[in-house]
N, C-alpha and C positions, 0 to 999 in steps of 0.2 A: 267240694268244696274246700277251700283250702284249710280255713281252720272254723271248726264244729264247735257250739255252747248247749251245754244241757246243764240243766238246773236239778241240784240234791234237795230238795227244802232252800233252807237259806246261802246255799255255796252253790258257786258256779263252776263249772268242769269245762275248762277252755282246751281244746284240742288241736294240736297240730298237725297238718292232714296231708302231706307231700309224699306219700314214703318213697316213691320212687326216687327221688333227690335226697332221701334220709333227712327230710324235713329242713332243708338249705333253702333261704330264703332269696325269693326275687321280689319284685315290686309290689304284684299282686296281692303276696304274702304280708309283708310288711302292713300294705293296706287293712287286709283279713283281721289280722291281728288286732292294729289300732283300734279298727270298730270293734271288735267284739269287748276288748278292756273298756272303751269307751261305754258301751253298754251295761257292761258291769258297773262299773262307776257310778252310773248315772242312774239305775235303779234300786233303790232304797231298801228294797227288801231282798237283796242280796247283801250278804254283809262279809264273806269270804269268797274266793275263786283257787283253783288250783288250775296249773299250767301244764300238762300231758305232752308229749308227742307220740304217746302210745307203747308199746309191748317192746317194743324191739331198741329203739333209739329215741333221745330227744330231739338234738337237733344238730345238724353238721355246720351252722351259721350259713353264711352268705354261699348263695349260689355264684361262682365264679364262672360261669357261661353268662348268667343273665344279671346279676348284681344283684342287691336288695334294695336299691331305688332311692329314694330320696327321706330324710326322715321326716317323721308326720310332725302335727302342730303341737298337739297332747303326748305323745310317745316317744318323741326322738327315734333315735335308729332303730331298725327292726318295729316300732310302734309301742317298743317299753322299753330302752335302755336309758331314756332322758325322762322318765314318767315321775312325776312324786306320787305313789300311791296312797291313795286316800285311807284304800282299806286292805285287809292282809291278801296278799296273792302268795300262797306256796307253790314251788317249781317241784313236780314231780319227776325225778330222771331215772330213767330206764338205758341203759346201752352208754352211747359216746353224746357228750355235750363240748363240741370242740369249738374252739375259737369264738365266732358270734353266738354261738347254741353255748357256749359257757357263758358268755356276758349275759346272755337272756338269763341263764339260771341267778347269775350275781345280781340281777335287777330285780328281782322277787325278794319277799321279804320274808320267806325262809325256805331250807331245800329238805325234799326229803327222797334218798336215792337206792336205789338196788344195791345189794353188796357187790354186784360185778359192773355197776356203772363206771364209769370214768369221765375227767374232765381236763380239757387242755385248750392250751393258747398257741396254735399250731404256726402263725401269724408268720413268723421269722422265715421260716421255712420255704415261704413263698416270696419273700423280699418285702414284705408288708409290714404294720405293725395291729396289735390289738385295737381297734379304732374305735369300738363302742363301750368303753369303761372299765375295761380288763386290766388299763395299766394303772388306774386309781382303785378300784375295787375291790383288785384280786389283792395288792396288800391290807387290805382293811381286813377281808376275810379271812387271809392267810396270813402263816409269818412272813417276814419280810424278805427274808431271804431265801424260801421257798416259793414267792410268789416270783422274785427275781429271777431264779432257777427257770419255772414255767415261761415266764413271758420269755428268755434271752435262747432256750433251747427247745422250747416246743414239746417238751417232752409232758407225756401225761401222768396224771395224781389217779391214784384209785380212790372210789369212794369210802373204802374202809380206811385209810388214812384221812382223808377229806374229813372224816366224821369224829376220828381220834382227836384233830385238830383243831375241832370246832365249826367246821364250815358248813358240813352236812348237818342237821338237826335229829331226821333219823334217819336208821339203816333197816330198809325190809329185803325180805327175801327176794327174788327175780319172780317178777309178775303180780309181786303183792306192793308194788310202790303205790300204784293209783289208790287205793284203798286206804292205804296207811294214810296216804296225803289227804286224804279227804276225812277222815278222822281228827286228824291235825286241824283241818281247815272248820269242821262242824265245833269241836272244843272253842276255838277261838271265836266261830260265829255265835255262843251261846252266851258269852260275856257280854257286859254291858257296852254295845256300840259306840255312846258317847266319848266313854273310857277308854277303849280300841283305837278310835278315830285321833283322840288328842294324845294317845300316848304314840303311834306312828307320825303326827304331825311333830310331836317335839324333836323326836328321835331324828327325822330326815333334815331338822333345822340346824341340829349338831353338823348337819355334813355339807349344808347347801355352799359353803363360801369355798369348801376342800373341792367338790364335787364343781364347781365353776373352773376355778383355777384347774383340774382335772383336762375338763373337756377341753378349755384354750390349751394345755398343752400338748393334748393328745392331738387335736385339728394341726398344733406344728410340727408335731412329728411325721402324721398322715403325710401332710403338705410334701415333705421333703422325700419320703418314702415311696409312694405312689408315684413322684417324677423320676424318679430313679432306675435306670438301665436293671438293673437287680428286679425291681417290682415287675417289668414287661417280661425278664426271663423268667422269675419263680412262677408266675400264672402260667406262662406257655408251658413251662416244663410238666408243671400239673398235669395240663389238658392233657398234653402228649405222653404222660405217664415215663417220664427218664427224669434223672437227676440234673440239675440247673447248672448251668456253668457260670457261677458269679463276678461280676465283673468290679465289683467293690466300689460303685458311683451310680 
């Protein structure tokens, strides 16, 4: 199974399970995550969820061989990045959350990370842009200039620094992230469900117009970047494990 879902009482634990590709998303994985999140949202007995990639890594984002497929109706890119979550989702990040993997974490309600985890938006190294929310969610979760630096250089951000800056809610020792994330989800699940849902709805409404504009601007930038010779060169160089030769067009 590309996506597994288990129950811990009123908490769903959703696990990305494509370790041979570091949980990189192809179309089947996008559909599987969408289905799992739909099931979580539609089950009134589940009050919160945790999304994990396992003990070694969170997600490397898009599979650059197979690509991630079309956005889903309810979830958008990856089945999550365009989703208005009606119930809390905690991202439990071990290891690398790169590109779309970071954007998936940013799509969650809260983030718990390992002390050794890292986050990055390396798309510019491939001639691409952060296509799934990173351009507008990154500056919302982090200081603007730091988000700019990550988007323009592709350099990683340590979980410890992300915690100090308020993007990560809780740090945990390596190997203990899932249990810490479940504790946080259980803490929320013990609260009044109507109050939690209405709070999430109000928070989401604050950013509805900004998100819409963000997706429109991202789509415009994506269209230009994907059509460039640099995008073809960047992806080819990645697959061939060599340095890209940029053409600037």
